[in-house]
C-alpha positions as CSV (number, residue, x, y, z in Angstrom):
1,M,0.2,0.1,0.2
2,A,1.2,3.6,-0.7
3,L,0.1,6.7,0.3
4,I,-0.7,9.0,-2.5
5,V,-1.4,12.7,-2.2
6,L,-3.0,14.8,-4.7
7,A,-3.3,18.4,-4.3
8,D,-5.8,20.9,-6.7
9,D,-6.1,24.6,-6.1
10,G,-8.6,25.3,-9.1
11,I,-12.5,25.1,-8.2
12,E,-14.4,24.0,-5.2
13,F,-15.7,20.3,-5.7
14,D,-15.0,17.1,-3.7
15,G,-15.6,13.3,-4.1
16,N,-19.6,13.8,-4.0
17,S,-19.7,16.5,-7.0
18,P,-19.8,14.2,-9.9
19,R,-23.2,12.7,-8.3
20,N,-24.6,15.7,-7.7
21,G,-24.5,17.8,-10.8
22,P,-22.3,18.7,-13.7
23,L,-18.5,18.7,-13.5
24,G,-15.8,19.4,-15.7
25,G,-13.7,17.1,-17.3
26,V,-10.5,18.0,-15.1
27,E,-12.5,17.8,-11.8
28,S,-14.2,14.5,-13.0
29,S,-11.1,13.1,-13.6
30,I,-9.7,13.7,-10.1
31,V,-12.3,12.3,-8.7
32,N,-12.2,9.0,-10.9
33,L,-8.8,8.8,-10.3
34,V,-7.9,8.7,-6.7
35,E,-11.2,6.6,-6.0
36,E,-9.8,4.1,-8.6
37,F,-6.2,4.4,-6.2
38,V,-8.3,3.2,-2.9
39,R,-9.7,0.3,-5.4
40,L,-6.4,-0.6,-5.9
41,G,-5.1,-0.7,-2.3
42,H,-3.4,2.8,-1.5
43,K,-4.1,5.4,0.9
44,V,-5.3,8.4,-0.5
45,S,-5.7,12.0,0.5
46,V,-6.6,15.3,-1.9
47,R,-6.4,18.4,-1.0
48,N,-8.3,20.8,-2.7
49,L,-10.9,24.0,-2.3
50,C,-13.6,22.1,-0.9
51,Q,-15.5,23.4,2.1
52,E,-14.7,20.5,4.7
53,A,-12.9,17.8,5.3
54,K,-14.4,14.2,4.3
55,M,-13.8,10.6,3.9
56,I,-15.5,10.0,0.4
57,E,-15.5,6.7,-1.2
58,G,-12.4,6.2,0.9
59,V,-10.8,9.2,-0.2
60,D,-9.4,11.4,2.3
61,W,-10.3,14.7,1.3
62,A,-9.7,18.1,3.0
63,P,-9.1,21.6,2.3
64,L,-6.1,22.8,1.0
65,F,-5.7,25.7,3.3
66,L,-6.1,25.3,7.2
67,D,-6.0,29.1,9.1
68,K,-4.2,30.8,5.5
69,K,-1.6,28.0,5.3
70,Y,-1.3,25.0,3.2
71,N,-3.0,22.0,4.8
72,I,-0.7,19.4,2.9
73,P,0.7,16.1,4.6
74,K,4.4,15.9,5.4
75,K,5.2,13.0,3.0
76,A,3.9,10.6,0.6
77,D,5.1,8.0,-1.7
78,L,3.7,9.4,-4.8
79,Y,2.8,13.3,-4.8
80,I,0.4,14.9,-8.0
81,A,0.7,18.4,-7.9
82,N,-2.4,19.1,-10.3
83,R,-2.2,22.2,-12.8
84,G,-1.0,25.1,-9.8
85,D,2.6,26.3,-9.8
86,K,2.3,26.8,-6.1
87,L,1.3,23.2,-5.6
88,I,4.7,21.8,-7.3
89,G,7.5,22.3,-4.2
90,L,4.9,21.8,-1.1
91,M,5.8,18.1,-0.6
92,P,10.0,18.5,-0.4
93,E,9.8,14.8,1.3
94,A,7.7,12.8,-1.1
95,R,9.4,9.8,-2.5
96,R,8.2,10.8,-6.2
97,T,6.6,14.2,-6.9
98,V,4.6,14.8,-10.5
99,F,3.1,17.4,-12.0
100,W,-0.1,16.8,-13.9
101,I,-1.7,18.8,-16.5
102,H,-4.3,19.2,-18.8
103,N,-4.4,22.5,-20.6
104,P,-2.2,23.2,-24.1
105,A,1.6,23.3,-22.3
106,Q,2.0,26.8,-23.6
107,Y,1.1,28.6,-20.1
108,L,3.9,27.1,-18.5
109,L,6.3,29.3,-20.6
110,K,6.0,31.8,-17.5
111,W,9.0,32.0,-15.5
112,R,7.0,31.5,-12.4
113,Y,6.3,27.8,-13.7
114,L,9.9,27.7,-15.6
115,S,12.0,28.2,-12.6
116,K,10.0,25.5,-10.1
117,L,10.6,23.1,-13.2
118,W,13.8,23.7,-13.8
119,R,14.5,23.7,-10.1
120,L,12.8,20.3,-8.8
121,K,12.3,19.2,-12.3
122,P,8.8,16.6,-11.1
123,A,7.8,14.2,-14.0
124,I,5.1,16.4,-16.3
125,I,2.1,14.0,-16.9
126,F,0.4,14.9,-20.0
127,I,-3.2,13.7,-20.9
128,G,-2.1,12.5,-25.2
129,D,0.4,12.8,-27.3
130,Y,-1.2,16.0,-28.6
131,H,-1.0,17.3,-25.3
132,A,2.6,16.4,-25.1
133,S,3.6,18.2,-28.2
134,T,2.5,21.6,-26.9
135,Y,5.4,21.7,-24.9
136,P,8.6,22.4,-26.4
137,S,11.4,20.2,-26.4
138,W,13.9,22.8,-24.8
139,A,11.4,23.6,-21.8
140,P,12.6,22.7,-18.3
141,G,11.2,19.7,-16.1
142,G,11.9,16.1,-15.3
143,D,10.3,12.6,-17.0
144,R,7.7,13.7,-20.0
145,I,5.0,11.0,-19.0
146,V,1.7,10.3,-21.3
147,I,-1.2,9.2,-19.2
148,P,-4.8,9.4,-21.2
149,Y,-7.7,9.8,-19.0
150,G,-9.7,7.0,-18.4
151,I,-13.0,6.2,-19.4
152,S,-15.3,5.6,-16.1
153,D,-16.7,2.5,-16.3
154,E,-19.9,3.4,-16.1
155,F,-20.0,5.0,-19.4
156,C,-19.0,1.1,-20.9
157,R,-21.8,-1.0,-19.8
158,Y,-24.1,-1.3,-22.4
159,S,-24.7,-4.0,-24.9
160,P,-25.6,-2.8,-28.7
161,R,-28.7,-1.4,-29.3
162,K,-31.2,-3.6,-31.8
163,D,-32.8,-0.6,-32.9
164,P,-31.5,2.8,-34.2
165,P,-32.3,5.4,-31.8
166,R,-34.2,8.6,-33.4
167,R,-32.5,11.0,-35.4
168,R,-31.1,13.0,-32.3
169,A,-27.4,14.8,-32.7
170,I,-25.8,15.9,-29.1
171,F,-23.4,18.2,-28.3
172,T,-21.9,18.2,-24.9
173,S,-18.9,20.7,-24.9
174,N,-18.1,24.5,-23.8
175,P,-20.4,26.3,-26.1
176,L,-17.5,28.5,-26.6
177,R,-15.8,25.8,-28.4
178,S,-17.6,26.4,-31.9
179,L,-20.8,25.7,-30.8
180,D,-22.1,28.7,-33.0
181,W,-20.3,27.0,-36.4
182,L,-22.3,24.4,-35.4
183,L,-25.3,25.7,-35.2
184,Q,-25.0,27.7,-38.4
185,I,-24.1,24.6,-40.5
186,W,-27.1,22.6,-38.9
187,V,-29.5,25.0,-39.4
188,D,-28.0,26.1,-43.1
189,R,-27.0,22.6,-43.9
190,I,-28.2,19.6,-41.9
191,F,-31.3,19.9,-40.5
192,P,-32.4,20.7,-44.5
193,Q,-31.1,17.1,-45.1
194,A,-32.7,15.5,-42.1
195,P,-35.8,17.6,-41.2
196,D,-37.2,15.6,-38.7
197,A,-33.5,15.6,-36.7
198,E,-32.8,17.3,-33.5
199,L,-29.6,18.5,-32.4
200,H,-29.4,18.6,-28.3
201,L,-27.3,20.7,-26.2
202,F,-26.2,19.7,-22.9
203,S,-23.6,22.7,-22.5
204,G,-23.4,26.0,-20.6
205,S,-21.4,27.7,-17.6
206,L,-22.4,25.6,-14.5
207,T,-20.2,22.7,-15.5
208,Y,-17.1,24.7,-15.2
209,G,-17.4,26.6,-11.2
210,K,-16.1,30.1,-11.2
211,T,-14.2,29.7,-14.5
212,G,-18.0,29.4,-16.1
213,A,-19.2,32.4,-14.4
214,E,-16.4,34.6,-15.3
215,K,-17.5,33.9,-19.1
216,K,-21.4,32.9,-18.6
217,L,-22.3,35.9,-20.5
218,Q,-20.4,34.9,-23.8
219,M,-21.8,31.7,-23.5
220,Q,-25.4,32.6,-22.7
221,V,-25.1,34.9,-26.0
222,I,-24.7,32.1,-28.0
223,L,-27.4,29.6,-25.9
224,D,-29.9,32.3,-26.8
225,K,-28.9,31.9,-30.6
226,A,-29.4,28.2,-30.4
227,R,-32.8,28.6,-28.5
228,A,-33.8,30.7,-31.0
229,F,-33.6,27.7,-33.8
230,E,-36.2,25.4,-32.2
231,E,-37.8,25.1,-35.3
232,Q,-34.9,23.7,-36.8
233,G,-34.8,21.1,-34.2
234,V,-32.0,22.8,-31.6
235,V,-33.1,22.0,-28.1
236,V,-31.2,23.5,-25.2
237,R,-30.9,21.3,-22.5
238,G,-27.9,22.6,-20.1
239,P,-25.6,20.9,-18.1
240,V,-26.6,17.4,-16.5
241,S,-25.5,14.7,-14.3
242,K,-22.7,11.9,-15.3
243,P,-25.7,9.3,-14.2
244,K,-28.5,11.4,-16.5
245,L,-25.9,12.1,-19.2
246,I,-25.1,8.5,-19.5
247,Q,-28.8,8.1,-19.9
248,E,-28.9,10.8,-22.5
249,F,-25.9,9.3,-24.9
250,R,-28.3,6.1,-25.0
251,E,-30.8,8.0,-27.0
252,A,-28.1,9.9,-29.4
253,R,-27.2,9.2,-32.7
254,V,-24.2,11.0,-33.3
255,M,-22.0,13.5,-31.3
256,L,-21.2,16.4,-33.6
257,Y,-17.9,18.5,-32.2
258,R,-15.6,20.2,-34.5
259,G,-12.9,20.0,-32.1
260,D,-10.3,23.0,-30.5
261,L,-7.1,23.5,-30.2
262,N,-7.2,23.9,-26.8
263,E,-8.8,20.6,-25.8
264,T,-5.8,18.1,-25.1
265,F,-8.4,15.4,-24.3
266,C,-11.7,16.2,-24.5
267,L,-13.7,13.7,-22.4
268,A,-16.6,14.7,-24.2
269,V,-15.7,12.8,-26.8
270,G,-14.5,10.2,-25.1
271,E,-17.4,9.4,-22.9
272,A,-19.9,9.4,-26.2
273,Q,-17.5,6.9,-27.9
274,A,-17.3,4.9,-25.0
275,S,-21.2,4.6,-24.9
276,G,-21.5,3.7,-28.2
277,V,-22.2,7.1,-29.9
278,P,-20.7,7.6,-33.7
279,A,-18.8,11.0,-33.7
280,V,-17.6,13.8,-36.3
281,V,-15.2,15.8,-35.3
282,Q,-12.8,17.7,-37.7
283,E,-8.9,17.5,-37.4
284,L,-8.3,20.3,-34.6
285,G,-6.4,19.1,-31.4
286,S,-7.0,16.2,-29.6
287,V,-10.4,14.9,-30.6
288,V,-8.6,12.9,-33.6
289,E,-7.3,10.6,-30.5
290,R,-10.7,9.9,-29.7
291,V,-12.1,8.7,-32.9
292,V,-11.4,6.1,-35.1
293,N,-11.9,7.5,-38.4
294,G,-14.0,5.5,-40.3
295,E,-15.1,2.8,-37.7
296,T,-16.4,4.8,-34.7
297,G,-17.3,7.8,-36.8
298,A,-15.4,10.8,-39.0
299,I,-12.6,12.5,-38.7
300,V,-12.9,15.1,-41.7
301,K,-10.7,18.1,-42.9
302,T,-13.6,20.3,-44.2
303,D,-16.7,21.9,-43.3
304,L,-18.6,19.9,-46.3
305,E,-17.3,16.8,-45.3
306,F,-18.4,17.5,-41.8
307,I,-21.8,18.2,-42.8
308,Q,-21.9,14.8,-45.0
309,S,-20.8,12.5,-42.5
310,A,-23.2,14.1,-40.2
311,I,-26.0,14.0,-42.8
312,E,-24.8,9.8,-43.3
313,L,-25.1,9.0,-39.9
314,L,-28.5,10.5,-39.0
315,N,-30.2,9.2,-41.9
316,N,-28.2,5.8,-42.8
317,D,-29.3,2.8,-40.4
318,D,-26.7,0.6,-41.8
319,V,-23.7,3.2,-41.1
320,W,-24.6,4.0,-37.9
321,R,-25.0,0.6,-36.6
322,R,-21.6,-0.5,-37.9
323,Q,-20.1,2.4,-36.2
324,H,-22.3,2.2,-32.9
325,N,-21.6,-1.3,-32.1
326,T,-17.8,-0.8,-33.3
327,A,-17.7,2.2,-30.6
328,L,-18.5,0.2,-28.0
329,A,-16.3,-2.5,-28.4
330,K,-13.0,-0.2,-29.2
331,Q,-13.7,2.9,-27.3
332,G,-13.9,2.0,-23.7
333,V,-11.0,-0.3,-23.0
334,W,-8.6,2.3,-21.5
335,N,-10.4,2.4,-18.2
336,W,-9.5,4.5,-15.1
337,E,-8.0,1.3,-13.5
338,K,-5.4,1.1,-16.2
339,A,-4.9,5.1,-15.7
340,A,-4.2,4.8,-12.0
341,R,-2.0,1.9,-12.7
342,A,0.0,4.2,-14.8
343,F,0.0,6.4,-12.0
344,E,0.9,3.7,-9.9
345,E,4.4,2.9,-11.5
346,L,5.9,6.0,-11.3
347,I,6.7,5.3,-7.4
348,T,8.9,2.6,-8.6
349,K,10.7,4.9,-11.4
């Protein structure tokens, strides 16, 4: 049994948050990882911006600060500093310190990061090959290790559907990530070729905590635009909890998402694929790592190809069925147990 400590200074959440409402991909991934560590037999503590100390699913959650001072254990076999530069050096007695990042790594090219990465040289954990490519080869740090997010088992429990769902497309990402673009091509080009289809939007600021609140007005402009397209099949649903989202994936025929250069993993597409939802994406950022082109969806270069692929999946039952079955078979293989074991191996290296 190892002692594992994870520190995060992002937004307020704890191990109950995914079950109580919508939660961002990074925060959901933290919860999934630490709970998997417990299942593997380790003692696990999280120090973050939660309001009170609790034991949740065997994980010791407690506030990062106590009386305005860091509330961090002195020792650990593995210390995971998550995102924030101020966290990197908080456990000098840890057997192994790693720095887990989630956004494109250009933000590390600031002195407050570079100085700590050069001095302490923690291993940097990236969540995909595209993600790793965003950190220059000359930049400081220890080992560069790619450990993709796992896909939660709850998304991987379905058997193939016997009958295709209704013509329902789904979007579950940030409204600021090309939703306005998707709305326009849906109204102008896709909906006219599938006039009984619907586009359901599970999207909004609530998922992103205080970060989302800061951009709430920008998101609201796009969602208000979406509401104006009700007659073109656009349905604004808003963010939902993970259990509810899993149910919605079962009724979705295709996920439509352009992709984004700031997207380093795209858990939204990963979870949809594992649930058997074919996806259409463009060659932008990490989404190309989530879809098997021609087998579990389409990776396209142009807007026209995106439109054609979306229409085909909405209208062609045979194409949908083949890609649905393949997504179920292939896209939930890398789960959180495998991701946790990859972190576990870092203790002995």
